[in-house]
MARBAVO-322088 format. One record per residue (C-alpha): residue number from 1; x, y, z. Coordinates in nm, 4 decimals. Layout:
<gulums>
<kekol NUM | xx X | yy Y | zz Z>;
...
</gulums>
This chain:
<gulums>
<kekol 1 | xx 6.9848 | yy -5.8504 | zz -2.6160>;
<kekol 2 | xx 6.6108 | yy -5.8251 | zz -2.6847>;
<kekol 3 | xx 6.4024 | yy -5.7126 | zz -2.3914>;
<kekol 4 | xx 6.1851 | yy -6.0247 | zz -2.3732>;
<kekol 5 | xx 6.4585 | yy -6.2832 | zz -2.4339>;
<kekol 6 | xx 6.5591 | yy -6.3394 | zz -2.0752>;
<kekol 7 | xx 6.6000 | yy -6.7151 | zz -2.0274>;
<kekol 8 | xx 6.9173 | yy -6.6608 | zz -1.8268>;
<kekol 9 | xx 6.7171 | yy -6.4673 | zz -1.5660>;
<kekol 10 | xx 6.4246 | yy -6.7086 | zz -1.5359>;
<kekol 11 | xx 6.5583 | yy -6.8708 | zz -1.2187>;
<kekol 12 | xx 6.5742 | yy -6.5445 | zz -1.0258>;
<kekol 13 | xx 6.3079 | yy -6.4414 | zz -0.7750>;
<kekol 14 | xx 6.1073 | yy -6.1242 | zz -0.8332>;
<kekol 15 | xx 6.3009 | yy -5.9405 | zz -0.5632>;
<kekol 16 | xx 6.6321 | yy -6.0378 | zz -0.7229>;
<kekol 17 | xx 6.5178 | yy -5.9199 | zz -1.0649>;
<kekol 18 | xx 6.4054 | yy -5.5868 | zz -0.9202>;
<kekol 19 | xx 6.7317 | yy -5.5397 | zz -0.7333>;
<kekol 20 | xx 6.9418 | yy -5.6205 | zz -1.0386>;
<kekol 21 | xx 6.7280 | yy -5.3917 | zz -1.2556>;
<kekol 22 | xx 6.7577 | yy -5.1041 | zz -1.0089>;
<kekol 23 | xx 7.1346 | yy -5.1445 | zz -0.9935>;
<kekol 24 | xx 7.2100 | yy -5.2007 | zz -1.3621>;
<kekol 25 | xx 6.9035 | yy -5.0640 | zz -1.5485>;
<kekol 26 | xx 6.9430 | yy -5.3740 | zz -1.7678>;
<kekol 27 | xx 6.6090 | yy -5.4310 | zz -1.9408>;
<kekol 28 | xx 6.6591 | yy -5.8078 | zz -1.9522>;
<kekol 29 | xx 6.5770 | yy -5.8191 | zz -1.5787>;
<kekol 30 | xx 6.2697 | yy -5.6050 | zz -1.6253>;
<kekol 31 | xx 6.1686 | yy -5.8103 | zz -1.9291>;
<kekol 32 | xx 6.1751 | yy -6.1339 | zz -1.7299>;
<kekol 33 | xx 5.9718 | yy -5.9775 | zz -1.4512>;
<kekol 34 | xx 5.7193 | yy -5.8379 | zz -1.6965>;
<kekol 35 | xx 5.6855 | yy -6.1706 | zz -1.8801>;
<kekol 36 | xx 5.5900 | yy -6.3379 | zz -1.5532>;
<kekol 37 | xx 5.3105 | yy -6.0913 | zz -1.4920>;
<kekol 38 | xx 5.1708 | yy -6.0172 | zz -1.8413>;
<kekol 39 | xx 4.8742 | yy -6.2558 | zz -1.8002>;
<kekol 40 | xx 4.7985 | yy -6.1076 | zz -1.4592>;
<kekol 41 | xx 4.8284 | yy -5.7462 | zz -1.5765>;
<kekol 42 | xx 4.6167 | yy -5.8137 | zz -1.8831>;
<kekol 43 | xx 4.3550 | yy -6.0039 | zz -1.6809>;
<kekol 44 | xx 4.3151 | yy -5.7249 | zz -1.4242>;
<kekol 45 | xx 4.3094 | yy -5.4649 | zz -1.7026>;
<kekol 46 | xx 4.0450 | yy -5.6560 | zz -1.8955>;
<kekol 47 | xx 3.8275 | yy -5.7064 | zz -1.5885>;
<kekol 48 | xx 3.8346 | yy -5.3324 | zz -1.5226>;
<kekol 49 | xx 3.8078 | yy -5.1997 | zz -1.8783>;
<kekol 50 | xx 3.5938 | yy -5.4733 | zz -2.0411>;
<kekol 51 | xx 3.7689 | yy -5.4003 | zz -2.3716>;
<kekol 52 | xx 4.0502 | yy -5.6145 | zz -2.5106>;
<kekol 53 | xx 4.2248 | yy -5.3409 | zz -2.7075>;
<kekol 54 | xx 4.2214 | yy -5.0992 | zz -2.4153>;
<kekol 55 | xx 4.3441 | yy -5.3761 | zz -2.1833>;
<kekol 56 | xx 4.6342 | yy -5.4454 | zz -2.4213>;
<kekol 57 | xx 4.7212 | yy -5.0756 | zz -2.4270>;
<kekol 58 | xx 4.7036 | yy -5.0551 | zz -2.0482>;
<kekol 59 | xx 4.9316 | yy -5.3569 | zz -2.0208>;
<kekol 60 | xx 5.1976 | yy -5.1760 | zz -2.2219>;
<kekol 61 | xx 5.1403 | yy -4.8563 | zz -2.0258>;
<kekol 62 | xx 5.2014 | yy -5.0528 | zz -1.7073>;
<kekol 63 | xx 5.5292 | yy -5.1825 | zz -1.8535>;
<kekol 64 | xx 5.6433 | yy -4.8261 | zz -1.9197>;
<kekol 65 | xx 5.5368 | yy -4.7203 | zz -1.5716>;
<kekol 66 | xx 5.7156 | yy -5.0023 | zz -1.3915>;
<kekol 67 | xx 6.0299 | yy -4.9467 | zz -1.5996>;
<kekol 68 | xx 6.0579 | yy -4.5946 | zz -1.4623>;
<kekol 69 | xx 5.9127 | yy -4.6504 | zz -1.1136>;
<kekol 70 | xx 6.1322 | yy -4.9477 | zz -1.0214>;
<kekol 71 | xx 6.4418 | yy -4.7364 | zz -1.0783>;
<kekol 72 | xx 6.3440 | yy -4.5000 | zz -0.7993>;
<kekol 73 | xx 6.0878 | yy -4.6769 | zz -0.5764>;
<kekol 74 | xx 6.1725 | yy -4.9573 | zz -0.3370>;
<kekol 75 | xx 5.9082 | yy -5.2286 | zz -0.3735>;
<kekol 76 | xx 5.8726 | yy -5.4842 | zz -0.0947>;
<kekol 77 | xx 5.5907 | yy -5.6962 | zz -0.2417>;
<kekol 78 | xx 5.5891 | yy -5.6685 | zz -0.6193>;
<kekol 79 | xx 5.2583 | yy -5.8447 | zz -0.6883>;
<kekol 80 | xx 5.0679 | yy -5.6264 | zz -0.4389>;
<kekol 81 | xx 5.2350 | yy -5.3111 | zz -0.5685>;
<kekol 82 | xx 5.1643 | yy -5.4144 | zz -0.9267>;
<kekol 83 | xx 4.7969 | yy -5.4829 | zz -0.8567>;
<kekol 84 | xx 4.7541 | yy -5.1369 | zz -0.7089>;
<kekol 85 | xx 4.9391 | yy -4.9809 | zz -1.0037>;
<kekol 86 | xx 4.7134 | yy -5.1545 | zz -1.2567>;
<kekol 87 | xx 4.3965 | yy -5.0564 | zz -1.0684>;
<kekol 88 | xx 4.5030 | yy -4.6932 | zz -1.0527>;
</gulums>
């Protein structure tokens, strides 16, 4: 299953996606979560970096970071955690 083809997971809440990803390490859950937040991640990245190419690269870096961090870190409020991750 491709990482960003996650229609079956679209009805799940962020917390459910995170929980299922942590338990199974199934990238379809992470893909759905990431798809929801791509515009947000890119927007914050662009506002900080003022460069589209660098913002695109940071967006993918954030994906790699959340894919590893969510396996080992318990996140209570994903959007707040994500904002701080992007800023850092």
